[in-house]
C-alpha positions as CSV (number, residue, x, y, z in Angstrom):
1,M,-13.6,6.2,39.1
2,M,-13.8,2.9,40.9
3,E,-10.6,0.9,41.0
4,T,-12.3,-2.0,39.3
5,E,-12.9,0.3,36.2
6,R,-9.4,1.6,36.0
7,W,-8.8,-0.6,32.9
8,R,-11.1,1.8,30.9
9,L,-8.2,4.4,31.1
10,A,-6.2,1.9,29.0
11,L,-8.6,2.2,26.1
12,V,-7.4,4.3,23.1
13,Q,-9.0,4.7,19.7
14,A,-7.1,3.1,16.7
15,D,-7.2,6.4,14.8
16,A,-5.3,8.2,17.6
17,T,-1.7,9.3,17.7
18,I,1.2,7.7,19.5
19,E,0.9,10.5,22.0
20,A,-2.6,9.4,23.0
21,A,-1.2,5.9,23.7
22,V,1.5,7.3,25.9
23,R,-1.1,9.3,27.8
24,S,-3.2,6.2,28.2
25,L,-0.2,4.2,29.5
26,N,0.6,6.9,32.0
27,E,-2.9,7.4,33.3
28,S,-3.9,3.8,33.5
29,A,-0.6,2.5,35.0
30,M,-1.5,-0.8,33.4
31,Q,1.7,-1.1,31.2
32,V,-0.5,-1.7,28.1
33,A,-2.8,0.4,26.0
34,L,-5.8,-1.4,24.6
35,V,-6.4,-0.2,21.1
36,V,-10.0,-0.3,19.9
37,G,-11.8,0.5,16.7
38,A,-14.9,2.5,16.1
39,D,-17.1,-0.5,17.2
40,D,-15.0,-0.8,20.4
41,A,-13.6,-4.1,19.2
42,L,-10.0,-4.8,20.3
43,E,-7.6,-4.2,17.4
44,G,-4.3,-4.6,19.2
45,T,-2.1,-3.4,22.0
46,V,0.7,-0.9,22.6
47,T,3.3,-1.0,25.3
48,D,6.0,1.4,26.3
49,G,8.4,-0.8,24.4
50,D,6.4,-0.4,21.2
51,V,6.5,3.3,21.7
52,R,10.3,3.3,22.3
53,R,11.0,1.2,19.2
54,G,8.8,3.4,17.1
55,L,10.6,6.5,18.2
56,L,13.9,4.9,17.5
57,R,12.6,4.2,13.9
58,G,12.1,7.9,13.5
59,L,8.4,8.1,14.3
60,T,7.1,11.1,16.4
61,L,4.5,11.4,19.1
62,Q,2.2,12.8,16.4
63,S,2.6,9.7,14.2
64,P,-0.5,7.5,13.7
65,L,-0.9,4.9,16.4
66,P,-1.3,2.0,13.9
67,E,2.4,2.5,13.1
68,I,3.3,0.8,16.4
69,L,0.2,-1.3,16.9
70,H,0.9,-4.9,18.1
71,Q,-1.6,-7.3,16.6
72,D,-1.4,-11.0,17.3
């Protein structure tokens, strides 16, 4: 993959789990996962801080990603 297309590794589907977002954060090294819907429209973002706060609230890696989705 060309370095200019590395951002594509940051894409994660909105119906995924928190674990998928963590994998995306790790693989892209961009510090943000870009959450997209079925039509590839941006629905929000997830950062490692969002993941940590979700885990502290009792969520698990298998919890639905929308539980920690940041929309603004």
